[in-house]
N, C-alpha and C positions, 0 to 999 in steps of 0.2 A: 264108289266106296274110297278111292282117293280123295274125290273131290270134297266129298262131305266130311271125312278126315281132315283134308287141310283146312276147310271152312273152320271148324271146332277147333283147331291148334291155333289158326290166326286170329279168331276171335278170345280165344283166353288171353293169349300176349298182348292182342287189344286193349284189352278188361284193364290187363294187370299195368299196361302200359298210361294209360289216363289215370287211374285211382292208387295205385302203388308205386310209380316211378316219382323218382326225384323231378324227372323233368316234368311231373302235374304242374309244377308252381311255376314254370317259365312258357305253359302255356297262357297261364292266365294274364300274361303281357305280350302275348302274340297276338296280331289281328289277322284275321282270319277270312278270307273274301274267294267266295263261289262264285263262279261264274258256269252258269249252266242256258239251258236253248236249244232251240229245234238244229235239226243239221242245215250249214250254210250261211247259220245266222251271226259268224262272224267272231266266235267263240275266245277262238284262239290270237286272233286279231285284236280283241281287245284287252286279253288279258296280258297281250306281250307292253299295250299301251296304258293298261297301270298300273306294271310293272318299273318302263320308264320312269313314269310321274315319281314313286316312290321312291326310288334312286335317286334322283333330283333333288329330294327332300334330306337323301344319306343316310337313306335306309337302306339294307339287305334284304332280299326280295328272292322266295322261291315260289317257282310254277312248273304245276305237275299236272300235266294232262291226258285225261284217261283215252280209251288205253293207255297206257305206258310200253314202251317196249323193253323197258331196264328190267323186267322181274316176268316169271312164268305166269302169274295171274293176266297181264297185259296180254302179253303175245297169245295167250288162248282168245282172251276177249277179241281181239282182233281175228282172228281166224274165222272167227266164227261168225263175227259182224259180216265179212265176207263171202261168206257161206246160205244158204237157202233153206226153209224149213223150220218147221216147229223146234226141233230138238236144236238148230244151230242157236236160234231165238232164245232159245232158254239159259242153252251153253252160255250165249254172251251175258245175258244178264246176270248171271251166277260168277264167271270169270269178271266182270266190269265191276261188282262191289267185293268183290275178294281184292281188287287192283286199288281200289279206292282205301282198304281200309289198310293197305301195304302203305298206300301212299301217307294216310294220316300217323301210322305207327309210325314210319322210319323218320317224318319231315314235321309234323306237329309240334311246337315247342325245342324244336334244332338250337343248340345254343349259338350264339354270335347273327340269327334274323329275327326282324321284325315283323316280317308279313309273308303268309305262306297264301296262294293261289293257286287253287283247286278247279278245275276245267272239265266238264262231268261231271257229276256230282250225283246226286237224290235223284234230278230228273232221268235216271236210267230204266227208273222203275215205269216210265211212261211208255216205254216200248212193251210193255206185258200187257196181256187182256184185263180191261176196267180193274173187275173186282180183286186182280191180282197184283195190280197195281197201285190200288190202297189200300191195299192190306200191307205190300213190301215196302210204300212209302211209309208208313206213318211205322212201322217196326224198324227200318232203315234210321229215321228221322231221329227219334231217341236213340239211337243206338251210336250215331255217331256227331262229333261236337257238328254244332250251325251258330250262325250269328245274324248281327242285323246288315251285315257287307254281303245280300245275297242276291244276284243278280239273275233275272232269266230275259234273255234276248229271244224277241219275239218279232215274228213276220207273217207276212201271209206267204200260204202255201205256193202259190204262183210267181210270188218275187221270187223265192226261197229256190224251186225249180230252175229257174231262169240260171243260178248261180250255179246249181249241182249240172246242170247240163256242161259247163265247161270242163268238168274234170275228167278226167281219163277214168279212174276208176270210182265203181259205186259199191256202197255199201247197202244191204237188207233194206234198208228202212227209205232209202232213198228215192220215191216216187212220192208221184202227189199224193196218190191216196194214202200211204203210210203217213206222208207228212200230216195230212188234213186228222186222218184218226190221231194221230201223237201229239198235234197241238191242241185238239182238244180235252183229252186226258192232263198234258201236262200244265194248262191253265188253270185247269183244276187245283190240282196238288199246287199249284203256283201263288195260293192264297197266304198275303204274308210276305211274297218276296216281292223283290224291287225290280217290276216289271217293266223294261226296257222295249219301244218301238224301234228294230232295226233296220226296218225295211227302206233307210237312208245312205245315204252316204256312212264313209267310217268316220267320217269327221262330225258329221249330227248325232249320230249315234255315243260316239264316246262325249261329246260335249256332256250329254243327258249324264252320262255317266258317270262324270266328271264331279257335277253339280252335285250329285246325291251323295259322292264321296265327301265332299266338301266340307255339307251339312254332318255326316255320319263322325267325321274327324275332330269336329268341333263339339262333342259330346263330352 
């Protein structure tokens, strides 16, 4: 009951924020960049590189990498991701969505900033069963802001597992079987995104991202 009430309250505040708040006009001039992708694809690494790119241009940039640790929803999402079973899977998805809404409400259109980079955004829905993933993505993508700057970092599960095996702690979806399953759903949902091959080096991947950013910034 507490979770559902929290969701409704946050959703109502979010709607008021987008369409009633005077910050709505600031949103129109803020660049929104989405970095999503599979586990170990390099999302945080490339978000930091993108941040440096725009800071060199004199811009002020915010990064929000979900799940965040500065709010109740992000903390609960991270805790559920380290657990096992269907209940933790559903809790992770719900709290993850609330964490994203919290970030948008607090930082999208924030005065004095030019760019907001959101790491792990809509593709959290790909961790749900396929029929729920499609429904959740459709609903969530119409609820939250989107942009032309939406990147999905993709790589073969075999390559991602090599990276994951170097980690000390693993989350529930960091197995070969889960990567294969989630990747199939995520690529289906990512139609219309900028899908980037992240199987190579950081330099190769960022070069591809930067060439897309150059084209988008010229519009």
